[in-house]
C-alpha positions in Angstrom: 21.7 -11.3 -9.2 19.1 -13.0 -6.8 15.9 -11.3 -5.8 13.9 -11.3 -2.8 10.1 -10.7 -2.6 9.5 -9.1 0.8 5.8 -8.7 2.1 4.2 -7.6 5.5 0.9 -9.4 6.5 -1.9 -9.6 8.9 -4.8 -12.1 8.2 -4.3 -12.0 4.5 -5.6 -15.5 3.4 -8.0 -14.0 0.7 -5.2 -12.3 -1.1 -1.8 -14.0 -0.4 -2.2 -16.9 -2.8 -2.9 -14.7 -5.8 0.1 -12.5 -4.9 2.4 -15.4 -4.4 1.6 -17.0 -7.6 2.3 -13.8 -9.5 6.1 -13.8 -8.3 6.9 -17.4 -8.2 8.7 -17.4 -11.6 11.3 -14.8 -10.7 11.4 -14.8 -6.9 14.7 -16.4 -5.4 13.3 -15.8 -2.0 10.1 -14.6 -0.4 10.4 -13.0 3.0 6.8 -12.5 5.0 6.8 -10.3 8.2 3.5 -10.9 10.0 1.9 -8.9 12.9 -0.1 -11.6 14.3 -2.5 -13.6 11.5 -5.2 -15.7 13.0 -6.3 -17.1 9.7 -4.5 -19.4 7.0 -1.9 -16.6 6.2 1.0 -18.8 7.4 -0.1 -21.8 6.0 -0.3 -20.2 2.6 3.0 -18.8 2.8 4.7 -22.0 3.8 2.9 -23.6 0.9 5.1 -21.3 -1.6 8.4 -21.8 0.7 8.4 -18.5 2.1 10.3 -17.4 5.2 7.7 -16.6 7.8 8.6 -14.3 10.7 6.5 -13.0 13.3 6.9 -9.3 14.4 5.1 -7.2 16.8 3.4 -4.3 14.7 6.1 -1.4 14.3 4.1 1.0 11.9 4.3 0.7 8.1 7.5 2.0 7.3 9.4 0.2 10.2 7.7 -3.2 9.3 8.8 -2.9 5.6 12.1 -2.2 6.7 12.2 -5.4 8.9 11.2 -7.4 5.8 14.0 -5.9 3.8 16.5 -6.4 6.7 15.7 -10.2 6.4 16.1 -10.5 2.7 19.4 -12.1 1.7 19.2 -11.3 -2.1 20.9 -8.5 -4.2 17.5 -7.2 -5.1 14.3 -6.5 -3.1 10.7 -6.3 -4.7 8.7 -4.9 -1.9 5.0 -5.5 -2.4 1.8 -6.0 -0.3 -0.3 -9.0 0.2 -3.2 -7.5 -1.9 -1.0 -6.6 -4.9 -0.4 -8.7 -8.0 2.5 -8.6 -10.4 1.2 -8.6 -14.1 2.8 -10.8 -16.5 4.2 -8.2 -18.5 6.0 -6.6 -15.4 7.4 -10.2 -14.2 9.0 -10.3 -17.6 10.7 -6.9 -17.1 11.8 -8.0 -13.6 13.6 -11.0 -14.7 15.5 -8.9 -17.3 16.5 -6.2 -14.5 17.8 -9.1 -12.1 20.1 -10.0 -14.9 21.4 -6.8 -16.2 20.3 -3.2 -15.0 22.2 0.1 -14.8 19.6 1.4 -12.2 19.4 0.5 -8.5 16.0 1.7 -7.7 12.8 1.5 -9.7 9.3 2.8 -9.3 6.5 0.7 -10.8 3.1 1.5 -12.3 0.1 1.0 -10.2 -3.4 -0.1 -11.2 -6.3 -0.3 -8.8 -8.7 -3.3 -9.0 -11.9 -2.1 -6.9 -15.0 -4.1 -6.6 -13.5 -6.4 -9.1 -13.1 -3.9 -11.7 -9.8 -2.4 -13.1 -10.3 1.4 -12.3 -8.4 3.6 -15.0 -9.3 7.1 -13.8 -10.2 9.2 -10.9 -6.6 9.2 -9.8 -6.9 5.4 -8.7 -4.2 4.3 -11.5 -1.2 5.4 -13.1 0.6 6.4 -10.1 4.2 5.2 -9.5 5.7 3.9 -6.2 9.2 2.6 -5.4 8.9 -1.1 -5.0 12.1 -2.7 -6.9 15.5 -1.7 -5.7 19.0 -3.1 -4.6 18.8 -4.0 -0.9 21.6 -1.2 -0.2 19.8 1.6 -2.1 17.8 3.0 0.8 15.1 2.5 3.4 11.6 3.7 3.9 10.9 6.2 6.4 9.2 5.8 9.7 5.7 7.1 9.0 2.8 5.3 10.7 0.8 5.3 7.5 1.7 6.7 3.7 5.2 5.5 4.2 7.9 6.5 1.5 11.1 4.7 0.3 14.0 7.3 0.8 16.9 7.0 -1.7 19.9 9.0 -3.2 19.9 6.7 -6.3 18.6 8.0 -9.5 15.2 6.3 -9.8 14.0 4.6 -13.2 10.3 4.0 -14.0 8.7 0.6 -15.0 5.5 1.3 -17.0 3.8 -2.3 -16.7 1.5 -2.8 -14.0 1.1 -3.9 -10.3 -2.5 -4.6 -9.9 -3.7 -3.4 -6.4 -6.7 -5.3 -5.3 -8.0 -2.6 -3.0 -11.5 -3.5 -2.1 -13.6 -6.6 -3.1 -16.9 -5.1 -2.3 -18.4 -2.0 -0.6 -18.6 -3.8 2.7 -14.9 -4.6 2.7 -14.4 -0.9 1.9 -16.1 0.2 5.1 -14.6 -2.7 7.3 -11.5 -0.7 6.8 -12.7 2.8 6.5 -12.5 3.5 10.5 -8.9 2.2 10.6 -7.6 4.2 7.8 -9.4 7.3 8.4 -8.0 7.1 12.1 -4.3 6.5 10.7 -4.7 9.3 8.5 -5.7 11.9 11.1 -2.9 10.7 13.3 -0.4 11.5 10.6 -1.9 14.8 9.9 -1.7 15.7 13.7 2.0 14.6 13.7 2.6 17.0 10.7 1.0 20.0 12.5 -2.0 20.1 10.3 -5.2 21.7 11.5 -8.9 20.6 11.2 -11.0 23.8 10.8 -14.7 23.7 9.9 -13.6 24.8 6.5 -11.6 22.0 5.9 -14.0 19.6 7.1 -16.6 20.9 4.8 -14.9 22.0 1.8 -12.1 19.4 1.4 -14.7 16.6 0.7 -16.4 18.6 -1.9 -12.8 19.4 -3.5 -12.1 15.9 -3.4 -15.0 14.6 -5.2 -14.8 17.2 -8.0 -11.2 16.5 -8.5 -11.7 12.5 -8.6 -15.0 12.7 -10.5 -14.5 15.7 -13.0 -11.0 16.7 -13.2 -9.6 13.1 -13.2 -12.4 11.6 -15.3 -13.6 9.3 -12.8 -17.1 9.1 -14.6 -15.4 7.0 -17.4 -15.1 4.3 -14.8 -19.1 4.2 -14.6 -20.7 3.4 -11.3 -17.8 2.4 -9.8 -16.2 5.9 -10.6 -19.1 7.6 -9.0 -18.9 5.4 -6.0 -15.3 5.9 -5.4 -15.6 9.7 -5.6 -18.1 9.8 -3.3 -17.2 7.4 -0.7 -13.3 9.0 -1.0 -15.0 12.5 -0.4 -16.7 10.9 3.0 -13.3 9.5 3.9 -11.7 13.0 3.6 -14.7 14.4 5.9 -14.2 11.8 8.5 -10.3 12.0 8.6 -10.6 15.9 9.3 -13.3 15.4 11.7 -11.0 12.8 13.7 -8.3 15.0 13.4 -10.4 17.8 15.1 -11.2 15.1 18.0 -7.5 14.5 18.6 -7.0 18.1 19.3 -9.5 17.9 21.8 -8.4 14.8 23.4 -4.8 13.7 22.4 -5.4 10.5 24.4 -7.3 9.5 21.4 -3.8 8.9 19.6 -2.9 6.3 22.2 -6.2 4.6 22.3 -6.6 4.4 18.5 -3.1 4.7 17.2 -1.7 1.4 18.4 -4.2 -1.3 17.0 -1.8 -2.7 14.6 -1.6 -3.6 10.9 
């Protein structure tokens, strides 16, 4: 059995080499679908022998599916450019390539924020489908928060993918505006409303859930910082949803900015 690593990118020069190094021992093919990088992303990809294809941005689900369609292997490991396969997970993937009774696996994630592994607050020990036989399913067409849909039985891999989310606070807020906008648009498509109560109470609930219920305080100062900024993220997302209902052209202006 062979395996293709599929990745979607846009200006990922600071992350991509780390990711590709973590898969080079077991990947038979690397497919990268890029939506218009202007940095050294392509140069780094080709250094690792990747198939590098330009595709105008289609949205997260459709862009991932494009990368899967280009894969020529039996198995696909779909990861992001800021994700790193742990050595323990790499060994398990090698074994699965050779012999597996399952066709779909969801993999355990641990977040790395501000150069620290975050073990609490809901930022780790979440499972996402990332390893599958090519014919086992597809991602849905969600603009953000896309999910892999399959009718196959799903097995779990407990070894980690490290998700390098934010290198520092400046990096967090650089992406803050983009993702709160995409989240608001997704809420609008699902028919969610933005009442004053949701704008005020949802952030409070978010903070208490992350910091107290999910033990975010055990991650020290970083745990406090993430709980605080996540509550702000929730407030801004709901307020942007309110703006969309007031002016629906906001979707056309803000929702087509690419990956």
